[in-house]
N, C-alpha and C positions, 0 to 999 in steps of 0.2 A: 821465344815469346812472339806471337803473331803481331802484325802491323795493325793499326787502327783501320777498320773498314770504312767504306763510304756510308753515307746516311742510309737508313732503312734497315729492315730486318736482315739477319744473316740468311744466306740461301739454304734451301732444304739440303739435308745430307751433310756429311763431314766436309770441312774446308779443304781446299785443294792441296794444302801441305800436309794432309793426313790428320788422324785423330788428335784432339787436344786434351790436355789434362783438365779434369772437371772436379771442382771442389763440391763436397756435399753442402757446404754452407759458406757463404761470404758475408761477413759482418761489415756494415758501414758505420764508422764511428767506434771509438774505444773509450767511452766514458764508463762510469761504474756499472751500468747495465750490461754492456757488452763484455766488460771484464768478468762480471759474474757469469755470463754466457760461456766465455772461454774456460773459466774454471770448471763449470758443470761438464763441458765437453771433455776436459782433461781427466776429471775424475771418472767419467763414464768410460773413456778409452782405456784407462788404467786397468779396468776389470773386464772390458769387452774384447772380443776377438773377431777376426775375419770380417764378414759383412756388417757386423754390428759397430765396427769402428767408424766414427764420424770424422771426416776430414774437413778442415776449416781454415779460413784465412780472414783476418780482420784488417781493415785499413783505417788509419787515423791521420787527419791532415796536420794535427799538431806535431811538433818535433819530438815530444815526449808526453807522458801522461800528465794531464792537468784537469782539475775539477774546480771550477769557480775560484781560481787562484786570487782574483781580485777581491774576494770576500773573506779571505782567511785572516780576519782580524784576530789579534793574539789572544784575546780573552773570550771570543765567541764560542759557544758550545753548540753541539748538535741538538736538534729538536726530536731526535729519534733515538731509542735505546740502542746501545752497542750490540745487543743481541739480534738486532735487525741489520746485521752486516751483510756481506755478499753471499754467505753460504749457510748460516746456522739454521734458519727456519727450513731449509731444504735438507741439510745434512749436518746435524749437530756434531758429528764426529769429524768434520772436515778439518784438514790441516791448513786451510786458508782462512780460518776464522779470526776475528779480532783478538780473541784470547790467545791464539797461537802467535799472532803478531806481537802481542805484549810480551809473551814468553821469550820470543826471539830478541826483543829489545831489552830484556832484563827488567821490565816494569810491571810484571803481572802482580806481584805482592803489593807493590805501591798502589796500583790501580784498585785492588780489592780494598785496601785500607782507606782509600778515598771515599768509598761508600757512595758511588755516583753511577747512575745508569747512562749519563750523557757526557761523552768525552768532549774535549776541546775539538773544534772543527779542524784546526790545523793538525791535530793528532790523527783524526779520522782520515784526512787527506793523505797523511803519511802511510796509514794502513792501506789505503787504496793503491798508492804507489808500490808498496811492498807486495801486495797481491798481484798487481799488474806485471811486476818484474818476474814473477814466477811462471807466467804464461807468455812471456814476450817472444817465444818462438812462434806464436800464432799471429802476431801483429806486425804490420809494417807501418812505422811512424813516418811522418812527412809524406804521406801518400793520400791524395785527395781523390775520392770517387767523383768523376765528372759526368758520367752517363751510364745508362743501362739499356741494352738492346736485346730483343728476342732472338733466339736461335730456333728455327723451325725444322721440324721433321714430320713428314706426312701431314702437313698442315697445322700441326699443333706446336706450341712453344714447349720444347723439351728442356732447354737450358736458357740461361741468361748470360749475356756477355757484359761484363763489368769493366768499364774503361777507367783506368786509374792514372792520375798524373803525379809525378814526383820530380825531383831535381834532375833525374836522368831521362825525363821525357814521359811518353805515354806507353802504357802497357795494358793488355787485356787479360782478364781472368774469366773463366767460365764457372758457373755455379748452378747447382740444382735448386738451391734455396738461398734467400737473402734474409738477414735479420738487420733491421734498420734501427740504429740507436744514435741518432744525430743530435739529441738533446734539445734544449730550449733556446730561444732567441730573446735577447733583452728588448723590453718594450718601453717606449717613451710616448708621451701624449702626441696626438696628431699635430703636425706643424712644428714640432720641436726638432731642431737639428743639433746633434751632438758635436762638440767642438773642444777647443783647448780649455774652455771654462764652463762648459756644459757637459756633464758626465752622466752616465748610467752607473749605478752602484756596483755593477759587475766589474768595472775597471778602477774602482776606488784605490786599491793599494798600488796598482801599477802607475797611477797618475799622481798620487799624493806625495810621493817621494820627490817629485820635481819642485814641490813647494818648500822643501827643506832649505833653510837659510833665508827664506823670505819672511815677511811679517804679515800674513793674511789677517784681515780685520773682520771678515764676515763670510760665513757659509750659509747657504740655504739648502735644506734637505726636504724634498717633496715625497710624501708617501706615509702610509699609516701602518705598515707591516713590520715584521721582525727585522728585516734588513734596514729599513728606514731608521728604526730606533737604535739599532747597532751603529749605524753611520753617525747619528747624532752624538751618541755617547763617545764614539771613537774620536771624532773631530774635536769635540769639546775637550777631551783629555789630551790629545796630541798637540793642539794649538792653544795654549793657555791664555794667549792674548786676543783670541778671536771670539766674536759672537757667533753662535750657531742658532739659526732660525729653522724651526720645524713647521712645515705647512701641511695641513690635512683638513679634510672636510668634516671630521668628527669633533666632539668635545675633547676627546683624548684618545690615547691608544686603547684598543680593546684587548682584554686578556685572551690568550689561547685556551680553548677548552681541551685539557689533556686528561680529563677524568677517565676512570676505567671504563665506564659504559660507553662514553662518547668515542673512545679509542677503538671500539669494535668496528668502526667504519673502515679501519685500516687492516682488519683481519682478512686472511685469505678467503674465508667463507663469505665475507661481504662482497667479494668480487662476483661470486656466483649469484648472490641475491641481486646485485645491481644489474648484472648482465641479463637476467631473466625478467626483471621488473619492467612494467610498461613505462612509456616515456614520461607520463605524468608523475609516477612514483620516483623515477630517476631525478627529475627536477626537484621534487620535494625533498629527497634525501640530500641533495647538494645544498639546498636552502637551509635545511636543518643543521647540517654538519660542516658547512663551509668555515665556521669559526674554529674548527680544529686545525686549519691550515692557512686560510686566506685572510690577509689584512688583519692579522692578530699578532700579539707580542707576548713573550713570556712575562708572567706577572712579576718576577723578581727584577727584570730590567725596567718594567714600568715603575715599580716602587723606587728603584735607584734613581731614575731620571726625575721623578717627582720630588724626591728627597733633595737632590742637588738643586733643582729649581727653587725650592722653598728656602734652602740654606742661603742661596745667593740673594734672595729677596730680603732676608733678615740682615745680611751683611752689607746690602747695598752694592753688590758687585755682580749684577745680573748679566750673565753671558748666554744663558739658555733662554730662548724665547719660543713660545709655542703659539703660532698663529692658527688657532683652531676655528672650526666652522668656516673655513676659508678655502679658496682654490687659487692656484697659480694660473693666471690667464694669459700671461705673455712673458717672454724672455728674450732679451736682446743682448747679444754678445759684442763687445768691442775688444780691441787688443789688450786693454789694461783692466777691464772689469766686465761684469755682466749685470744688467738691470732686470730684476724680477718684479712683475706686477702681481700683487696678491689682492684678491677681491673677497670681501666678506660676503658670505652667503645669506646673512641676515639683513645687513643694511645696504649692501651694494657698494660700500665705501672701498676705494682702492688705496693700497699701500705700496709705495715704490721702495724696493730694497736694492741698493747697490752692493754687490757682493764680489768676492774674488772667484767663487765657484758656486754653481748650482748643481746639486746632485739629485738625479731622479731615481728614487728607489721605488719604481713603479712596476716592478714585476717582469715576468717572462711569458712568452707564448710559444706553443709548439711550432717547429718548422713544418712546412708542408711535407707530410710523410711520403708522398708520391712524387715530390718535386724532381727527383733524379731519374725517374723511371721512363721518361720520354713516352714513346708510343705504348710501352707496356702498361702505363697508367690507364690507357683507354680500355684495357681489359679488366680493370679493377672496378668493382661495383660500388655504388653510392646509395645512401638512403634518400628519403624524400626531402631532406634538408640539405642535400649535397655533400654530406659527410661520408667519409670512407666507411664502408661496411666491414666490420672486423668480427671474425668468429671467436668463440670462447677461448680457443688456443692461441689467440693473438695473431692469427693468420688472416690476411686480407682476403675477403671474399672476391673471387674472380670468375670470369666466364670459363666454361669447361675446357676451352682450348688452351688455357694456361695451366700447364701441369706443375709448374714450379711453385714452391711456397714462398710467400713474402710475409715476413713476420715483423711486427712493430713493437718496439720498446719505447713507448711514449706516443702521444697523439691519440690515445684511446680512452680519454676521460669520458667521452660521450657513450661508450659501450661498456667500459670496465670500471669506471668510477674514479674516485679521488686519488687512488694510489698510482694512477697511470704514469705520472712523472716523478713519483716520490720513491725514496729508498725502502719504505716499509715492506713492500711486497716483491722486491727485486729477486731475492733468492728463490721464492716460490715460482715467480713468473718464468725465470729461465729454465727451471725444472719442467714446467708445463710445456714450454716451447720445445725442449729436447725430447720430451715424451711424444709430442706431436710429430716431430721429425722421424722418430723411430717407428711410430705407428703407421705413418704414411709410406714408409719405405725410403731408403736412402738413394736408390738408383733404379733406373729403368733397365729392362732386360737388354736393350740395345747398347748400353754403355760398354765400351771396350777398355777404357782407361780410367783410373781413379787417381786423385791427388792425395799425397800424404803431407804431413805438417811441414816438412822441410822443402816442399815444392817439387820433389821428384815423383815419378809416376810408377805405378805397379799395375799388373793385370788384375782385373776384378775377379773375385772368386765366386 
């Protein structure tokens, strides 16, 4: 493995210690999207030969696979059909499907008898772990990508050098293409600092165990979406002596539109429609159909919470409080409590709530897709609003001097629509990325060495 170079692009021509191994594809992150990518590559390579074989390596900074572990509440279900797993829409005969997972666990018949399209979230996470384990020869866990630099040949960027940090130090891998799947980042309102008593819902389960054995008296949950409602229900159930206050600016939770016609916004064909639509139509489509995904709650959960609230009113044991048409305007944490200031949007009246914990279920935002690319990002094109330009095949538009492909799994909502960061279209998306890689050609004529999955090299054919 070569040493880390000094700042700046790699020099023209091969490095002084001779040709280096070059991966056809390096994946940054190994969440569900890049697990699906690895599966698509494995299935392709099982039937391909010679130059059609795609060599790849994925790097994940977590020590093992994990997907929103802090949100795996025991009774929370998926909001997407199990048929929209990592493979089925791309390859219904795949051995990596959720149904094959169920068969391997001895639960296929039980699941069928359950008559439900929406598995428990904890079960789907176990499916992801099962699938990831089957392609773990392609991933290095505990490895964080910390930088990308161009490798120039004849003035053009022929390869990319990917610097990776692990417990053993820094190492460099070369790639003809990148696929970036670094996921989403938790969002809290501006000015809010997370702390021991101020949480984002993404860390709920990791944090809540520390309260075991104590007697919390009040929780405040901020947000109007599915996660907020799930947090309210979970904390109310787990801590039967505590009051749970839900704060949101609406009169109540809004139900998700999961009707058949509205769900067409998640269809693969809808990506084509969205990509080709003018900007004004894109905005209109998001306005029309945002209620399929954003700040909405499953109607069954809404009914359960309302039923519980009403029952407590009848019995005079109110622990569920809904501060609606209101907004949290301030939060101050002290060692033994946190004070939340809630302001009515109607009257302007302020309510002060002393709580053990305030949970912000205020959503996620995409990470900067080009944040790791350094000077390579300067070769990536942007639109009039400063957003990354992305082609239909999820490849970042670049200047002609960058011959490498940079593919995005996420951060493409402005070009590809609502499924950008959702599971609904993952299987189709990775198939389209793979097809793009093959159509563009896997290597240049000047490449002398290729990388295989176990890290050894072989002469190109």
